[in-house]
C-alpha positions in Angstrom: -11.2 -56.9 -54.0 -9.1 -55.3 -56.7 -7.4 -52.1 -55.7 -6.8 -49.2 -58.1 -3.0 -49.8 -57.8 -3.4 -53.5 -58.9 -5.5 -52.4 -61.9 -2.9 -49.7 -62.8 -0.1 -52.3 -62.4 -1.8 -54.8 -64.7 -2.5 -52.0 -67.3 1.2 -50.9 -67.2 2.4 -54.5 -67.6 0.2 -54.8 -70.7 1.6 -51.6 -72.1 5.1 -52.8 -71.5 4.5 -56.1 -73.3 2.6 -54.5 -76.2 5.4 -52.1 -76.9 7.9 -55.0 -76.7 6.1 -57.4 -79.0 3.9 -55.3 -81.3 5.7 -52.6 -83.4 2.7 -51.4 -85.3 1.4 -48.4 -83.3 -2.2 -48.7 -84.6 -2.5 -52.4 -83.8 -1.0 -51.6 -80.4 -3.6 -49.0 -79.7 -6.5 -51.3 -80.6 -5.1 -54.1 -78.5 -4.7 -51.7 -75.6 -8.4 -50.7 -75.9 -9.3 -54.4 -75.7 -7.1 -54.9 -72.7 -8.9 -52.0 -71.0 -12.2 -53.6 -71.8 -11.0 -56.7 -70.0 -9.9 -54.7 -67.0 -13.0 -52.5 -66.8 -15.2 -55.6 -67.0 -13.5 -57.3 -64.0 -15.8 -58.5 -61.2 -15.4 -56.6 -58.0 -14.3 -59.7 -56.1 -11.7 -60.7 -58.7 -8.1 -61.1 -57.4 -5.3 -59.3 -59.1 -3.5 -62.5 -60.1 -6.6 -63.8 -61.9 -7.1 -60.5 -63.8 -3.4 -60.5 -64.6 -3.6 -64.0 -66.0 -6.6 -63.1 -68.2 -4.8 -60.1 -69.6 -1.7 -62.1 -70.3 -3.7 -64.8 -72.0 -5.3 -62.2 -74.3 -1.9 -60.6 -75.2 -0.2 -63.9 -75.8 -3.1 -65.3 -77.9 -3.5 -62.2 -80.0 0.2 -61.8 -80.7 1.0 -65.5 -81.0 3.4 -65.5 -78.1 4.6 -68.6 -76.2 6.6 -68.6 -73.0 7.7 -65.0 -73.0 10.1 -65.3 -70.1 11.6 -68.6 -71.1 15.2 -67.3 -71.5 14.9 -65.1 -68.4 13.9 -68.1 -66.3 16.8 -70.1 -67.6 19.2 -67.3 -66.9 18.1 -66.8 -63.3 18.0 -70.6 -62.6 21.6 -70.9 -63.8 22.6 -67.8 -61.8 21.3 -68.9 -58.5 22.6 -72.4 -59.0 26.1 -70.9 -59.1 25.4 -69.4 -55.7 23.9 -72.5 -54.1 27.0 -74.1 -52.7 28.2 -70.8 -51.1 24.7 -70.2 -49.6 24.6 -73.8 -48.2 27.9 -73.2 -46.6 26.7 -70.0 -44.9 23.5 -71.8 -43.8 25.5 -74.8 -42.4 27.8 -72.5 -40.4 24.9 -70.5 -38.9 23.4 -70.9 -35.4 20.0 -71.9 -36.8 20.1 -73.6 -40.2 16.3 -73.5 -40.7 16.0 -69.8 -39.9 18.9 -68.9 -42.1 17.5 -70.9 -45.0 14.1 -69.2 -44.6 15.8 -65.8 -44.8 17.6 -66.8 -48.1 14.3 -68.1 -49.5 12.8 -64.7 -48.7 15.6 -62.8 -50.4 15.1 -64.9 -53.6 11.5 -63.6 -53.9 13.0 -60.4 -55.4 13.3 -62.2 -58.8 9.8 -61.3 -60.0 9.1 -60.1 -63.6 5.4 -60.0 -62.9 5.7 -57.3 -60.3 8.6 -55.6 -62.1 9.6 -55.1 -65.7 13.3 -55.7 -64.9 15.3 -57.1 -62.0 18.1 -55.0 -60.7 20.9 -57.5 -60.2 22.8 -55.1 -57.9 19.8 -55.0 -55.6 19.4 -58.8 -55.8 23.0 -59.2 -54.8 22.5 -56.8 -51.9 19.4 -58.7 -50.7 21.2 -62.0 -50.9 24.3 -60.7 -49.1 22.1 -59.1 -46.3 19.7 -62.0 -46.1 21.0 -63.3 -42.7 20.3 -59.9 -41.2 16.7 -59.9 -42.2 14.5 -59.6 -39.1 12.0 -62.4 -38.4 9.6 -62.2 -35.5 10.9 -64.6 -32.9 7.4 -65.6 -31.6 6.1 -66.4 -35.1 9.2 -68.4 -35.9 8.8 -70.4 -32.7 5.2 -71.1 -33.7 6.4 -72.1 -37.2 8.9 -74.6 -35.7 6.2 -76.0 -33.4 3.8 -76.4 -36.3 6.4 -78.2 -38.5 7.3 -80.5 -35.6 3.6 -81.6 -35.4 3.1 -81.8 -39.2 2.8 -84.9 -41.3 2.0 -83.1 -44.5 3.7 -79.9 -45.6 2.9 -78.1 -48.8 5.3 -75.5 -50.2 3.8 -73.1 -52.8 6.7 -72.0 -55.0 6.6 -68.7 -56.8 9.3 -67.8 -59.4 12.1 -69.3 -61.3 15.5 -68.5 -60.0 14.3 -68.1 -56.4 13.2 -71.8 -56.6 16.9 -72.6 -56.1 16.8 -71.0 -52.6 13.4 -72.7 -52.1 15.0 -76.0 -52.8 17.7 -75.3 -50.1 14.9 -74.4 -47.6 12.9 -77.5 -48.4 16.0 -79.7 -48.1 16.6 -78.3 -44.6 13.0 -78.7 -43.6 13.1 -82.3 -44.6 16.4 -82.9 -42.8 15.0 -81.2 -39.6 11.6 -82.9 -39.8 12.2 -86.2 -41.5 8.8 -87.7 -40.5 6.9 -85.1 -42.6 6.2 -85.3 -46.3 6.8 -82.2 -48.4 4.9 -81.5 -51.6 6.1 -78.5 -53.7 3.5 -76.9 -56.0 4.5 -75.0 -59.1 2.4 -73.3 -61.8 0.7 -75.5 -64.4 1.6 -73.3 -67.4 4.0 -70.4 -68.1 3.0 -67.0 -66.8 5.7 -64.3 -66.3 8.8 -65.9 -64.8 6.8 -68.1 -62.4 8.3 -71.5 -61.7 6.8 -74.5 -63.6 7.6 -78.2 -63.4 10.5 -77.6 -65.9 12.1 -75.2 -63.5 11.7 -77.6 -60.6 13.4 -80.3 -62.7 16.2 -78.0 -64.0 17.1 -76.7 -60.5 17.0 -80.1 -58.7 13.8 -79.4 -56.7 12.1 -82.4 -58.2 15.0 -84.6 -56.9 14.4 -83.7 -53.2 10.6 -83.3 -52.9 7.4 -84.4 -54.6 6.5 -81.7 -57.2 3.1 -81.2 -58.6 1.8 -78.4 -60.8 -1.5 -76.6 -60.1 -2.9 -76.8 -63.6 -3.3 -73.1 -64.1 -1.4 -70.1 -65.5 -2.6 -67.8 -62.7 0.4 -66.2 -60.8 -1.2 -67.3 -57.5 -3.2 -70.1 -56.0 -6.9 -69.7 -56.7 -8.5 -72.5 -54.7 -11.5 -72.8 -57.1 -9.3 -73.0 -60.2 -6.4 -75.2 -59.2 -6.5 -78.9 -60.3 -7.7 -81.7 -58.0 -4.2 -82.9 -57.1 -3.3 -79.5 -55.8 -6.6 -79.0 -54.0 -6.3 -82.4 -52.3 -2.7 -81.7 -51.2 -3.8 -78.4 -49.7 -6.8 -80.0 -48.0 -4.6 -82.5 -46.1 -1.7 -80.1 -45.4 -0.9 -79.4 -41.8 1.4 -76.5 -42.8 1.4 -74.5 -46.0 4.4 -72.3 -46.8 3.3 -69.7 -49.4 5.9 -67.8 -51.4 5.2 -64.5 -53.1 2.6 -61.7 -53.2 0.4 -63.5 -55.7 0.0 -66.5 -53.5 -0.8 -64.2 -50.6 -3.4 -62.3 -52.6 -5.3 -65.5 -53.7 -5.1 -67.4 -50.3 -5.4 -64.8 -47.6 -8.7 -65.3 -45.8 -8.9 -69.0 -46.6 -8.5 -69.9 -42.9 -5.7 -72.5 -43.5 -2.5 -72.8 -41.5 -0.5 -70.8 -44.0 2.9 -69.1 -43.4 3.3 -66.4 -46.0 6.9 -65.5 -47.1 7.6 -62.7 -49.5 9.2 -59.3 -50.2 7.0 -56.2 -50.5 7.8 -55.4 -54.1 5.1 -52.9 -54.8 3.9 -49.7 -53.0 0.6 -51.4 -52.2 2.2 -54.2 -50.2 4.8 -51.8 -48.6 1.9 -49.6 -47.4 -0.3 -52.5 -46.4 2.4 -54.1 -44.2 4.2 -50.9 -43.1 7.4 -51.9 -44.7 9.9 -50.2 -47.0 9.9 -51.5 -50.5 11.6 -54.9 -50.6 11.1 -55.4 -46.9 10.5 -59.0 -45.9 7.3 -60.5 -44.6 6.9 -63.8 -42.7 3.5 -64.1 -41.2 0.8 -66.7 -40.5 -2.7 -66.5 -41.8 -4.1 -66.0 -38.3 -1.9 -63.0 -37.7 -2.3 -61.1 -40.9 -5.2 -58.8 -40.0 -3.4 -57.7 -36.8 -0.3 -56.8 -38.8 -2.1 -54.8 -41.5 -4.6 -52.9 -39.3 
């Protein structure tokens, strides 16, 4: 169910984009009214990512916009690629390569122009530097390793450009640690915010180390009734699903699948929901979520 905070966030994002791309104040006012009509007409059971995608489609169509975040995605892909060798070195010298890679993948989730209008590079640098110190529940991590050890099919739901570089490192180590399992990485089907698409997977080298498919939608999440058949079939046979980002959590929580959610709490709603400070990390399985947020 949509929360007021999610509705407010979607409206604020629309305001930000209208100011950026429409300089005529009267046109902007009329467009904002239409945006509010879309929001006010939302079904009670709609997810925030789906509403967000509908508003983004409207703005892009009315203003004739393409991939708004194209250059930003390129910028952060290039930036994190410059860090990759150093991060791999730190992972390789750590006591537990898989755990350390997981922590860096978590830190990369900060690069989110859907949840935020701008990314503070100083904060990003701090999160990356402090990634090895991120606390991960030992019991949950042990369950994760056990599940991976039994898995034959693993699906990794990517989130944003830039962070996909750290996802690639994590996927690489998963494959090295569990060579008998196949790994399929799912990206967005069309541009939405700075979410990773097949182009980002190819540019960052993800496509060279894992099977990459796109989900056929521009929704910043994974709506099971809207993704394409290829994605649905991959999820249906998955023994383990690793889900990056808040949007994937919002659209998948409650599905009953063996999903490990991995993200940073980038908004006040998630920070309150999980009892974390803003930008605190979450690594939790579908079966444990309700206990954590109660």
